One Martini backbone bead per residue (centre of mass of N, CA, C, O) as a GRO file, in nm:
protein
   68
    1UNK     BB    1   1.797  -0.372  -0.818
    2UNK     BB    2   1.557  -0.301  -0.579
    3UNK     BB    3   1.472  -0.171  -0.261
    4UNK     BB    4   1.156  -0.252  -0.116
    5UNK     BB    5   0.931  -0.082   0.110
    6UNK     BB    6   0.644  -0.211   0.271
    7UNK     BB    7   0.371  -0.034   0.453
    8UNK     BB    8   0.125  -0.063   0.691
    9UNK     BB    9  -0.137   0.160   0.775
   10UNK     BB   10  -0.333   0.242   1.063
   11UNK     BB   11  -0.644   0.377   1.123
   12UNK     BB   12  -0.890   0.442   1.352
   13UNK     BB   13  -1.120   0.421   1.119
   14UNK     BB   14  -1.000   0.148   0.941
   15UNK     BB   15  -0.794   0.242   0.759
   16UNK     BB   16  -0.570   0.167   0.486
   17UNK     BB   17  -0.211   0.211   0.404
   18UNK     BB   18   0.034   0.202   0.152
   19UNK     BB   19   0.382   0.218   0.167
   20UNK     BB   20   0.669   0.342  -0.034
   21UNK     BB   21   1.022   0.242  -0.049
   22UNK     BB   22   1.317   0.329  -0.245
   23UNK     BB   23   1.629   0.305  -0.154
   24UNK     BB   24   1.557   0.499   0.113
   25UNK     BB   25   1.328   0.661   0.064
   26UNK     BB   26   1.064   0.837   0.102
   27UNK     BB   27   0.766   0.761   0.190
   28UNK     BB   28   0.480   0.667  -0.009
   29UNK     BB   29   0.172   0.669  -0.115
   30UNK     BB   30  -0.043   0.468  -0.235
   31UNK     BB   31  -0.288   0.386  -0.470
   32UNK     BB   32  -0.605   0.322  -0.470
   33UNK     BB   33  -0.663   0.034  -0.286
   34UNK     BB   34  -0.399   0.147  -0.102
   35UNK     BB   35  -0.591   0.396  -0.016
   36UNK     BB   36  -0.794   0.443   0.225
   37UNK     BB   37  -0.890   0.135   0.316
   38UNK     BB   38  -1.167  -0.061   0.471
   39UNK     BB   39  -1.123  -0.317   0.288
   40UNK     BB   40  -0.961  -0.603   0.337
   41UNK     BB   41  -0.982  -0.756   0.069
   42UNK     BB   42  -0.892  -0.536  -0.138
   43UNK     BB   43  -0.634  -0.453  -0.001
   44UNK     BB   44  -0.479  -0.737   0.017
   45UNK     BB   45  -0.494  -0.795  -0.286
   46UNK     BB   46  -0.330  -0.542  -0.370
   47UNK     BB   47  -0.078  -0.615  -0.214
   48UNK     BB   48  -0.016  -0.885  -0.353
   49UNK     BB   49   0.006  -0.759  -0.637
   50UNK     BB   50   0.240  -0.568  -0.574
   51UNK     BB   51   0.448  -0.781  -0.487
   52UNK     BB   52   0.442  -0.952  -0.745
   53UNK     BB   53   0.527  -0.725  -0.939
   54UNK     BB   54   0.800  -0.659  -0.809
   55UNK     BB   55   0.922  -0.942  -0.836
   56UNK     BB   56   0.891  -0.966  -1.149
   57UNK     BB   57   1.092  -0.702  -1.173
   58UNK     BB   58   1.337  -0.776  -0.946
   59UNK     BB   59   1.264  -0.702  -0.665
   60UNK     BB   60   1.323  -0.626  -0.334
   61UNK     BB   61   1.101  -0.726  -0.061
   62UNK     BB   62   0.958  -0.546   0.215
   63UNK     BB   63   0.715  -0.639   0.466
   64UNK     BB   64   0.482  -0.436   0.667
   65UNK     BB   65   0.264  -0.499   0.948
   66UNK     BB   66   0.138  -0.346   1.234
   67UNK     BB   67  -0.035  -0.623   1.321
   68UNK     BB   68   0.205  -0.854   1.309
   0.00000   0.00000   0.00000
């Protein structure tokens, strides 16, 4: 089981990007709807799907949103 840290970054333009770090690795940008997305609905649905998928695969997930 891996320790995965997911973090939302907010850009002044209104775009959001999710970064992922596994077992202390350097964070990398996720792709698709999780990369430079300005639509809250599609972005956060994709985040929820990512978290659910990681949990289903047995990973421990820590989630951080800089606006929370």
